[in-house]
TIFI-797059 format. One record per residue (C-alpha): residue number from 1; x, y, z. Coordinates in nm, 3 decimals. Layout:
% TIFI-797059
<site><vexza>NUM</vexza><x>X</x><y>Y</y><z>Z</z></site>
...
***
This chain:
% TIFI-797059
<site><vexza>1</vexza><x>24.053</x><y>10.500</y><z>0.146</z></site>
<site><vexza>2</vexza><x>23.726</x><y>10.424</y><z>0.406</z></site>
<site><vexza>3</vexza><x>23.421</x><y>10.422</y><z>0.448</z></site>
<site><vexza>4</vexza><x>23.241</x><y>10.676</y><z>0.706</z></site>
<site><vexza>5</vexza><x>22.901</x><y>10.612</y><z>0.881</z></site>
<site><vexza>6</vexza><x>22.761</x><y>10.898</y><z>1.076</z></site>
<site><vexza>7</vexza><x>22.602</x><y>10.841</y><z>1.422</z></site>
<site><vexza>8</vexza><x>22.532</x><y>10.458</y><z>1.375</z></site>
<site><vexza>9</vexza><x>22.183</x><y>10.361</y><z>1.577</z></site>
<site><vexza>10</vexza><x>22.062</x><y>9.968</y><z>1.558</z></site>
<site><vexza>11</vexza><x>22.027</x><y>9.985</y><z>1.146</z></site>
<site><vexza>12</vexza><x>22.305</x><y>10.192</y><z>1.085</z></site>
<site><vexza>13</vexza><x>22.529</x><y>10.017</y><z>1.309</z></site>
<site><vexza>14</vexza><x>22.453</x><y>9.677</y><z>1.111</z></site>
<site><vexza>15</vexza><x>22.522</x><y>9.801</y><z>0.807</z></site>
<site><vexza>16</vexza><x>22.836</x><y>9.913</y><z>0.883</z></site>
<site><vexza>17</vexza><x>22.951</x><y>9.583</y><z>1.045</z></site>
<site><vexza>18</vexza><x>22.832</x><y>9.412</y><z>0.713</z></site>
<site><vexza>19</vexza><x>23.006</x><y>9.677</y><z>0.507</z></site>
<site><vexza>20</vexza><x>23.394</x><y>9.585</y><z>0.373</z></site>
<site><vexza>21</vexza><x>23.727</x><y>9.772</y><z>0.419</z></site>
<site><vexza>22</vexza><x>23.795</x><y>10.002</y><z>0.662</z></site>
<site><vexza>23</vexza><x>23.501</x><y>10.168</y><z>0.847</z></site>
<site><vexza>24</vexza><x>23.533</x><y>10.461</y><z>1.038</z></site>
<site><vexza>25</vexza><x>23.257</x><y>10.695</y><z>1.247</z></site>
<site><vexza>26</vexza><x>23.330</x><y>11.001</y><z>1.528</z></site>
<site><vexza>27</vexza><x>23.213</x><y>10.995</y><z>1.854</z></site>
<site><vexza>28</vexza><x>23.210</x><y>11.369</y><z>1.900</z></site>
<site><vexza>29</vexza><x>22.925</x><y>11.430</y><z>2.112</z></site>
<site><vexza>30</vexza><x>22.763</x><y>11.045</y><z>2.086</z></site>
<site><vexza>31</vexza><x>22.595</x><y>10.891</y><z>2.355</z></site>
<site><vexza>32</vexza><x>22.718</x><y>10.601</y><z>2.521</z></site>
<site><vexza>33</vexza><x>22.487</x><y>10.359</y><z>2.370</z></site>
<site><vexza>34</vexza><x>22.613</x><y>10.478</y><z>2.010</z></site>
<site><vexza>35</vexza><x>22.963</x><y>10.458</y><z>2.160</z></site>
<site><vexza>36</vexza><x>22.898</x><y>10.095</y><z>2.233</z></site>
<site><vexza>37</vexza><x>22.728</x><y>9.985</y><z>1.851</z></site>
<site><vexza>38</vexza><x>23.021</x><y>10.115</y><z>1.676</z></site>
<site><vexza>39</vexza><x>23.245</x><y>9.932</y><z>1.910</z></site>
<site><vexza>40</vexza><x>23.046</x><y>9.608</y><z>1.842</z></site>
<site><vexza>41</vexza><x>23.019</x><y>9.669</y><z>1.459</z></site>
<site><vexza>42</vexza><x>23.394</x><y>9.716</y><z>1.478</z></site>
<site><vexza>43</vexza><x>23.411</x><y>10.092</y><z>1.363</z></site>
<site><vexza>44</vexza><x>23.726</x><y>10.334</y><z>1.387</z></site>
<site><vexza>45</vexza><x>23.680</x><y>10.599</y><z>1.569</z></site>
<site><vexza>46</vexza><x>23.847</x><y>10.875</y><z>1.464</z></site>
<site><vexza>47</vexza><x>23.699</x><y>11.161</y><z>1.708</z></site>
<site><vexza>48</vexza><x>23.524</x><y>11.502</y><z>1.498</z></site>
<site><vexza>49</vexza><x>23.315</x><y>11.492</y><z>1.181</z></site>
<site><vexza>50</vexza><x>23.634</x><y>11.694</y><z>1.048</z></site>
<site><vexza>51</vexza><x>23.845</x><y>11.366</y><z>1.099</z></site>
<site><vexza>52</vexza><x>23.557</x><y>11.156</y><z>0.948</z></site>
<site><vexza>53</vexza><x>23.487</x><y>11.388</y><z>0.657</z></site>
<site><vexza>54</vexza><x>23.899</x><y>11.399</y><z>0.584</z></site>
<site><vexza>55</vexza><x>23.960</x><y>11.082</y><z>0.605</z></site>
<site><vexza>56</vexza><x>23.674</x><y>10.886</y><z>0.398</z></site>
<site><vexza>57</vexza><x>23.615</x><y>10.826</y><z>0.063</z></site>
<site><vexza>58</vexza><x>23.243</x><y>10.771</y><z>0.120</z></site>
<site><vexza>59</vexza><x>23.018</x><y>10.832</y><z>0.391</z></site>
<site><vexza>60</vexza><x>22.679</x><y>10.704</y><z>0.462</z></site>
<site><vexza>61</vexza><x>22.426</x><y>10.874</y><z>0.680</z></site>
<site><vexza>62</vexza><x>22.168</x><y>10.612</y><z>0.828</z></site>
<site><vexza>63</vexza><x>21.961</x><y>10.871</y><z>1.096</z></site>
<site><vexza>64</vexza><x>21.656</x><y>10.987</y><z>1.176</z></site>
<site><vexza>65</vexza><x>21.430</x><y>11.155</y><z>0.905</z></site>
<site><vexza>66</vexza><x>21.405</x><y>11.440</y><z>1.064</z></site>
<site><vexza>67</vexza><x>21.773</x><y>11.491</y><z>1.097</z></site>
<site><vexza>68</vexza><x>21.869</x><y>11.397</y><z>0.745</z></site>
<site><vexza>69</vexza><x>21.941</x><y>11.740</y><z>0.591</z></site>
<site><vexza>70</vexza><x>22.128</x><y>11.897</y><z>0.861</z></site>
<site><vexza>71</vexza><x>22.328</x><y>11.589</y><z>0.868</z></site>
<site><vexza>72</vexza><x>22.374</x><y>11.653</y><z>0.554</z></site>
<site><vexza>73</vexza><x>22.486</x><y>12.006</y><z>0.566</z></site>
<site><vexza>74</vexza><x>22.737</x><y>11.931</y><z>0.871</z></site>
<site><vexza>75</vexza><x>22.905</x><y>11.746</y><z>0.564</z></site>
<site><vexza>76</vexza><x>22.849</x><y>11.998</y><z>0.319</z></site>
<site><vexza>77</vexza><x>22.974</x><y>12.257</y><z>0.522</z></site>
<site><vexza>78</vexza><x>23.343</x><y>12.086</y><z>0.596</z></site>
<site><vexza>79</vexza><x>23.369</x><y>12.058</y><z>0.164</z></site>
<site><vexza>80</vexza><x>23.344</x><y>11.684</y><z>0.164</z></site>
<site><vexza>81</vexza><x>23.457</x><y>11.597</y><z>-0.219</z></site>
<site><vexza>82</vexza><x>23.408</x><y>11.197</y><z>-0.162</z></site>
<site><vexza>83</vexza><x>23.029</x><y>11.008</y><z>-0.205</z></site>
<site><vexza>84</vexza><x>22.746</x><y>11.092</y><z>0.008</z></site>
<site><vexza>85</vexza><x>22.534</x><y>10.812</y><z>0.097</z></site>
<site><vexza>86</vexza><x>22.181</x><y>10.931</y><z>0.203</z></site>
<site><vexza>87</vexza><x>22.010</x><y>10.596</y><z>0.320</z></site>
<site><vexza>88</vexza><x>21.716</x><y>10.785</y><z>0.490</z></site>
<site><vexza>89</vexza><x>21.372</x><y>10.693</y><z>0.483</z></site>
<site><vexza>90</vexza><x>21.260</x><y>11.062</y><z>0.330</z></site>
<site><vexza>91</vexza><x>21.096</x><y>11.161</y><z>0.043</z></site>
<site><vexza>92</vexza><x>21.244</x><y>11.168</y><z>-0.338</z></site>
<site><vexza>93</vexza><x>21.246</x><y>11.510</y><z>-0.375</z></site>
<site><vexza>94</vexza><x>21.380</x><y>11.578</y><z>0.002</z></site>
<site><vexza>95</vexza><x>21.662</x><y>11.330</y><z>-0.106</z></site>
<site><vexza>96</vexza><x>21.713</x><y>11.500</y><z>-0.439</z></site>
<site><vexza>97</vexza><x>21.746</x><y>11.838</y><z>-0.238</z></site>
<site><vexza>98</vexza><x>22.008</x><y>11.696</y><z>-0.020</z></site>
<site><vexza>99</vexza><x>22.224</x><y>11.563</y><z>-0.323</z></site>
<site><vexza>100</vexza><x>22.237</x><y>11.890</y><z>-0.466</z></site>
<site><vexza>101</vexza><x>22.487</x><y>11.971</y><z>-0.180</z></site>
<site><vexza>102</vexza><x>22.747</x><y>11.696</y><z>-0.286</z></site>
<site><vexza>103</vexza><x>22.912</x><y>11.652</y><z>-0.590</z></site>
<site><vexza>104</vexza><x>22.891</x><y>11.279</y><z>-0.598</z></site>
<site><vexza>105</vexza><x>22.608</x><y>11.141</y><z>-0.465</z></site>
<site><vexza>106</vexza><x>22.430</x><y>10.835</y><z>-0.425</z></site>
<site><vexza>107</vexza><x>22.057</x><y>10.764</y><z>-0.291</z></site>
<site><vexza>108</vexza><x>21.963</x><y>10.481</y><z>-0.054</z></site>
<site><vexza>109</vexza><x>21.663</x><y>10.277</y><z>0.096</z></site>
<site><vexza>110</vexza><x>21.677</x><y>9.979</y><z>0.355</z></site>
<site><vexza>111</vexza><x>21.369</x><y>9.793</y><z>0.354</z></site>
<site><vexza>112</vexza><x>21.426</x><y>9.494</y><z>0.663</z></site>
<site><vexza>113</vexza><x>21.556</x><y>9.437</y><z>1.010</z></site>
<site><vexza>114</vexza><x>21.887</x><y>9.554</y><z>1.136</z></site>
<site><vexza>115</vexza><x>22.128</x><y>9.324</y><z>0.915</z></site>
<site><vexza>116</vexza><x>22.224</x><y>8.983</y><z>1.100</z></site>
<site><vexza>117</vexza><x>22.120</x><y>8.716</y><z>0.823</z></site>
<site><vexza>118</vexza><x>22.091</x><y>8.712</y><z>0.504</z></site>
<site><vexza>119</vexza><x>21.778</x><y>8.749</y><z>0.352</z></site>
<site><vexza>120</vexza><x>21.677</x><y>9.003</y><z>0.542</z></site>
<site><vexza>121</vexza><x>21.776</x><y>9.320</y><z>0.501</z></site>
<site><vexza>122</vexza><x>21.791</x><y>9.524</y><z>0.127</z></site>
<site><vexza>123</vexza><x>21.958</x><y>9.843</y><z>0.055</z></site>
<site><vexza>124</vexza><x>21.816</x><y>9.996</y><z>-0.272</z></site>
<site><vexza>125</vexza><x>22.076</x><y>10.252</y><z>-0.433</z></site>
<site><vexza>126</vexza><x>22.014</x><y>10.475</y><z>-0.705</z></site>
<site><vexza>127</vexza><x>22.259</x><y>10.749</y><z>-0.850</z></site>
<site><vexza>128</vexza><x>22.551</x><y>10.758</y><z>-1.099</z></site>
<site><vexza>129</vexza><x>22.782</x><y>10.611</y><z>-0.836</z></site>
<site><vexza>130</vexza><x>22.544</x><y>10.385</y><z>-0.700</z></site>
<site><vexza>131</vexza><x>22.729</x><y>10.013</y><z>-0.861</z></site>
<site><vexza>132</vexza><x>23.009</x><y>10.084</y><z>-0.714</z></site>
<site><vexza>133</vexza><x>22.878</x><y>10.160</y><z>-0.342</z></site>
<site><vexza>134</vexza><x>22.709</x><y>9.833</y><z>-0.342</z></site>
<site><vexza>135</vexza><x>22.999</x><y>9.650</y><z>-0.387</z></site>
<site><vexza>136</vexza><x>23.109</x><y>9.789</y><z>-0.063</z></site>
<site><vexza>137</vexza><x>22.834</x><y>9.509</y><z>0.080</z></site>
<site><vexza>138</vexza><x>22.913</x><y>9.187</y><z>-0.153</z></site>
<site><vexza>139</vexza><x>22.915</x><y>8.872</y><z>0.065</z></site>
<site><vexza>140</vexza><x>22.767</x><y>9.023</y><z>0.294</z></site>
<site><vexza>141</vexza><x>22.405</x><y>8.978</y><z>0.480</z></site>
<site><vexza>142</vexza><x>22.331</x><y>9.312</y><z>0.303</z></site>
<site><vexza>143</vexza><x>22.175</x><y>9.258</y><z>-0.023</z></site>
<site><vexza>144</vexza><x>22.213</x><y>9.562</y><z>-0.217</z></site>
<site><vexza>145</vexza><x>21.977</x><y>9.646</y><z>-0.536</z></site>
<site><vexza>146</vexza><x>22.048</x><y>9.892</y><z>-0.794</z></site>
<site><vexza>147</vexza><x>21.709</x><y>10.131</y><z>-0.951</z></site>
<site><vexza>148</vexza><x>21.738</x><y>10.235</y><z>-1.249</z></site>
<site><vexza>149</vexza><x>21.589</x><y>10.631</y><z>-1.240</z></site>
<site><vexza>150</vexza><x>21.879</x><y>10.859</y><z>-1.104</z></site>
<site><vexza>151</vexza><x>21.886</x><y>10.999</y><z>-0.764</z></site>
<site><vexza>152</vexza><x>21.519</x><y>10.949</y><z>-0.544</z></site>
<site><vexza>153</vexza><x>21.490</x><y>10.661</y><z>-0.746</z></site>
<site><vexza>154</vexza><x>21.583</x><y>10.389</y><z>-0.426</z></site>
<site><vexza>155</vexza><x>21.402</x><y>10.688</y><z>-0.213</z></site>
<site><vexza>156</vexza><x>21.020</x><y>10.655</y><z>-0.370</z></site>
<site><vexza>157</vexza><x>21.104</x><y>10.257</y><z>-0.318</z></site>
<site><vexza>158</vexza><x>21.145</x><y>10.258</y><z>0.031</z></site>
<site><vexza>159</vexza><x>20.841</x><y>10.559</y><z>0.087</z></site>
<site><vexza>160</vexza><x>20.607</x><y>10.340</y><z>-0.137</z></site>
<site><vexza>161</vexza><x>20.740</x><y>10.051</y><z>0.054</z></site>
<site><vexza>162</vexza><x>20.675</x><y>10.235</y><z>0.414</z></site>
<site><vexza>163</vexza><x>20.381</x><y>10.372</y><z>0.276</z></site>
<site><vexza>164</vexza><x>20.175</x><y>10.003</y><z>0.338</z></site>
<site><vexza>165</vexza><x>20.373</x><y>9.860</y><z>0.615</z></site>
<site><vexza>166</vexza><x>20.387</x><y>10.139</y><z>0.874</z></site>
<site><vexza>167</vexza><x>20.081</x><y>10.281</y><z>0.719</z></site>
<site><vexza>168</vexza><x>19.874</x><y>10.006</y><z>0.768</z></site>
<site><vexza>169</vexza><x>19.995</x><y>9.914</y><z>1.144</z></site>
<site><vexza>170</vexza><x>19.908</x><y>10.271</y><z>1.245</z></site>
<site><vexza>171</vexza><x>19.542</x><y>10.219</y><z>1.084</z></site>
<site><vexza>172</vexza><x>19.501</x><y>9.884</y><z>1.295</z></site>
<site><vexza>173</vexza><x>19.609</x><y>10.047</y><z>1.628</z></site>
<site><vexza>174</vexza><x>19.342</x><y>10.360</y><z>1.564</z></site>
<site><vexza>175</vexza><x>19.077</x><y>10.112</y><z>1.404</z></site>
<site><vexza>176</vexza><x>19.152</x><y>9.904</y><z>1.782</z></site>
<site><vexza>177</vexza><x>19.173</x><y>10.212</y><z>1.982</z></site>
<site><vexza>178</vexza><x>18.784</x><y>10.345</y><z>1.788</z></site>
<site><vexza>179</vexza><x>18.661</x><y>9.975</y><z>1.843</z></site>
<site><vexza>180</vexza><x>18.790</x><y>10.038</y><z>2.219</z></site>
<site><vexza>181</vexza><x>18.599</x><y>10.385</y><z>2.260</z></site>
<site><vexza>182</vexza><x>18.317</x><y>10.250</y><z>2.155</z></site>
<site><vexza>183</vexza><x>18.277</x><y>9.969</y><z>2.310</z></site>
<site><vexza>184</vexza><x>18.235</x><y>9.715</y><z>2.031</z></site>
<site><vexza>185</vexza><x>18.618</x><y>9.589</y><z>2.038</z></site>
<site><vexza>186</vexza><x>18.551</x><y>9.251</y><z>2.149</z></site>
<site><vexza>187</vexza><x>18.276</x><y>9.208</y><z>1.884</z></site>
<site><vexza>188</vexza><x>18.524</x><y>9.372</y><z>1.627</z></site>
<site><vexza>189</vexza><x>18.746</x><y>9.064</y><z>1.703</z></site>
<site><vexza>190</vexza><x>18.532</x><y>8.842</y><z>1.652</z></site>
<site><vexza>191</vexza><x>18.412</x><y>8.975</y><z>1.320</z></site>
<site><vexza>192</vexza><x>18.749</x><y>8.977</y><z>1.218</z></site>
<site><vexza>193</vexza><x>18.847</x><y>8.623</y><z>1.381</z></site>
<site><vexza>194</vexza><x>18.529</x><y>8.464</y><z>1.105</z></site>
<site><vexza>195</vexza><x>18.600</x><y>8.710</y><z>0.813</z></site>
<site><vexza>196</vexza><x>18.954</x><y>8.858</y><z>0.814</z></site>
<site><vexza>197</vexza><x>19.164</x><y>8.634</y><z>1.039</z></site>
<site><vexza>198</vexza><x>19.505</x><y>8.756</y><z>0.993</z></site>
<site><vexza>199</vexza><x>19.407</x><y>9.067</y><z>1.166</z></site>
<site><vexza>200</vexza><x>19.395</x><y>9.053</y><z>1.538</z></site>
<site><vexza>201</vexza><x>19.768</x><y>8.859</y><z>1.529</z></site>
<site><vexza>202</vexza><x>19.842</x><y>9.130</y><z>1.291</z></site>
<site><vexza>203</vexza><x>19.763</x><y>9.452</y><z>1.511</z></site>
<site><vexza>204</vexza><x>19.937</x><y>9.250</y><z>1.805</z></site>
<site><vexza>205</vexza><x>20.238</x><y>9.295</y><z>1.605</z></site>
<site><vexza>206</vexza><x>20.184</x><y>9.648</y><z>1.483</z></site>
<site><vexza>207</vexza><x>20.161</x><y>9.732</y><z>1.834</z></site>
<site><vexza>208</vexza><x>20.497</x><y>9.521</y><z>1.979</z></site>
<site><vexza>209</vexza><x>20.699</x><y>9.570</y><z>1.630</z></site>
<site><vexza>210</vexza><x>20.619</x><y>9.953</y><z>1.600</z></site>
<site><vexza>211</vexza><x>20.566</x><y>10.138</y><z>1.937</z></site>
<site><vexza>212</vexza><x>20.916</x><y>10.157</y><z>2.086</z></site>
<site><vexza>213</vexza><x>21.028</x><y>10.271</y><z>1.697</z></site>
<site><vexza>214</vexza><x>20.741</x><y>10.480</y><z>1.694</z></site>
<site><vexza>215</vexza><x>20.938</x><y>10.817</y><z>1.760</z></site>
<site><vexza>216</vexza><x>21.121</x><y>10.779</y><z>1.404</z></site>
<site><vexza>217</vexza><x>20.799</x><y>10.670</y><z>1.223</z></site>
<site><vexza>218</vexza><x>20.634</x><y>10.974</y><z>1.281</z></site>
<site><vexza>219</vexza><x>20.861</x><y>11.202</y><z>1.063</z></site>
<site><vexza>220</vexza><x>20.953</x><y>10.894</y><z>0.796</z></site>
<site><vexza>221</vexza><x>20.555</x><y>10.911</y><z>0.780</z></site>
<site><vexza>222</vexza><x>20.556</x><y>11.304</y><z>0.736</z></site>
<site><vexza>223</vexza><x>20.804</x><y>11.229</y><z>0.445</z></site>
<site><vexza>224</vexza><x>20.564</x><y>10.899</y><z>0.301</z></site>
<site><vexza>225</vexza><x>20.306</x><y>11.218</y><z>0.265</z></site>
<site><vexza>226</vexza><x>20.500</x><y>11.456</y><z>0.113</z></site>
<site><vexza>227</vexza><x>20.588</x><y>11.201</y><z>-0.141</z></site>
<site><vexza>228</vexza><x>20.263</x><y>11.137</y><z>-0.197</z></site>
<site><vexza>229</vexza><x>20.165</x><y>11.507</y><z>-0.229</z></site>
<site><vexza>230</vexza><x>20.409</x><y>11.602</y><z>-0.448</z></site>
<site><vexza>231</vexza><x>20.251</x><y>11.442</y><z>-0.736</z></site>
<site><vexza>232</vexza><x>19.891</x><y>11.615</y><z>-0.642</z></site>
<site><vexza>233</vexza><x>19.807</x><y>11.227</y><z>-0.487</z></site>
<site><vexza>234</vexza><x>19.599</x><y>11.289</y><z>-0.119</z></site>
<site><vexza>235</vexza><x>19.900</x><y>11.310</y><z>0.143</z></site>
<site><vexza>236</vexza><x>19.612</x><y>11.222</y><z>0.396</z></site>
<site><vexza>237</vexza><x>19.747</x><y>10.876</y><z>0.444</z></site>
<site><vexza>238</vexza><x>20.096</x><y>10.948</y><z>0.602</z></site>
<site><vexza>239</vexza><x>19.973</x><y>11.240</y><z>0.801</z></site>
<site><vexza>240</vexza><x>19.732</x><y>11.043</y><z>1.003</z></site>
<site><vexza>241</vexza><x>19.978</x><y>10.769</y><z>1.051</z></site>
<site><vexza>242</vexza><x>20.265</x><y>11.012</y><z>1.181</z></site>
<site><vexza>243</vexza><x>19.985</x><y>11.154</y><z>1.400</z></site>
<site><vexza>244</vexza><x>19.942</x><y>10.776</y><z>1.538</z></site>
<site><vexza>245</vexza><x>20.316</x><y>10.773</y><z>1.552</z></site>
<site><vexza>246</vexza><x>20.369</x><y>11.096</y><z>1.762</z></site>
<site><vexza>247</vexza><x>20.094</x><y>11.002</y><z>2.010</z></site>
<site><vexza>248</vexza><x>20.341</x><y>10.648</y><z>2.108</z></site>
<site><vexza>249</vexza><x>20.625</x><y>10.854</y><z>2.220</z></site>
<site><vexza>250</vexza><x>20.622</x><y>10.770</y><z>2.546</z></site>
<site><vexza>251</vexza><x>20.744</x><y>10.386</y><z>2.457</z></site>
<site><vexza>252</vexza><x>21.044</x><y>10.522</y><z>2.274</z></site>
<site><vexza>253</vexza><x>21.296</x><y>10.214</y><z>2.335</z></site>
<site><vexza>254</vexza><x>21.060</x><y>10.021</y><z>2.550</z></site>
<site><vexza>255</vexza><x>21.001</x><y>9.634</y><z>2.542</z></site>
<site><vexza>256</vexza><x>20.716</x><y>9.428</y><z>2.500</z></site>
<site><vexza>257</vexza><x>20.468</x><y>9.690</y><z>2.466</z></site>
<site><vexza>258</vexza><x>20.128</x><y>9.532</y><z>2.408</z></site>
<site><vexza>259</vexza><x>19.811</x><y>9.662</y><z>2.172</z></site>
<site><vexza>260</vexza><x>19.609</x><y>9.699</y><z>2.497</z></site>
<site><vexza>261</vexza><x>19.889</x><y>9.973</y><z>2.650</z></site>
<site><vexza>262</vexza><x>19.950</x><y>10.125</y><z>2.280</z></site>
<site><vexza>263</vexza><x>19.522</x><y>10.141</y><z>2.245</z></site>
<site><vexza>264</vexza><x>19.534</x><y>10.311</y><z>2.580</z></site>
<site><vexza>265</vexza><x>19.801</x><y>10.589</y><z>2.471</z></site>
<site><vexza>266</vexza><x>19.577</x><y>10.642</y><z>2.192</z></site>
<site><vexza>267</vexza><x>19.271</x><y>10.750</y><z>2.378</z></site>
<site><vexza>268</vexza><x>19.428</x><y>10.891</y><z>2.658</z></site>
<site><vexza>269</vexza><x>19.575</x><y>11.164</y><z>2.399</z></site>
***
């Protein structure tokens, strides 16, 4: 049988390209950009979701967090009997709810950039069929790590990791905006250079690396907030970071974004 990949974006296409065996996708309703990525990744187009469900024994979902449940529903409704792998950036509770729709389910979480070189991208997996799913990427640029704890564990790793990386990036950008509107940005940068010399460059990278993807990050931070509040922990960190990224939607898929333009966008909003 084969592995199906749903709506391959940059990350999904890179996982598909690194996967062994026959790899399928369905092009109905997808954009020219998605079609180009799928072709470059060597995916076989089966046309429709019905054909994908019928032709794959494993289906991997990598999509924006806000779409994860709907994408899973579309597959479950067609009676998919294989293993569904949800590798989206969603809360453990969201993952478990999705998992209840399938007889065989593996929880996944991706850390790192789209997989191009070994040592950069890790796919965390949890659930009963995780070891078999991990073998699909044996010898590839994707490192797989099986996490004990059942469905939800891989998502928990992703949520905890991203809470720091994406959360602190949003905080740095918001701090730069506050300093600018108060007229003390240069003084703050001077103090950072003295006491926390890594922060000026880190705030520049926060803008350059995150603004163009902020439209996806907002939903992810909402899932991070839900992960915290599910256990009685404060979720305000995630909600505030989500709001920061929501304000940067104008930079969707824009290259060469500067910290100045990001700060101005935060303040203009």
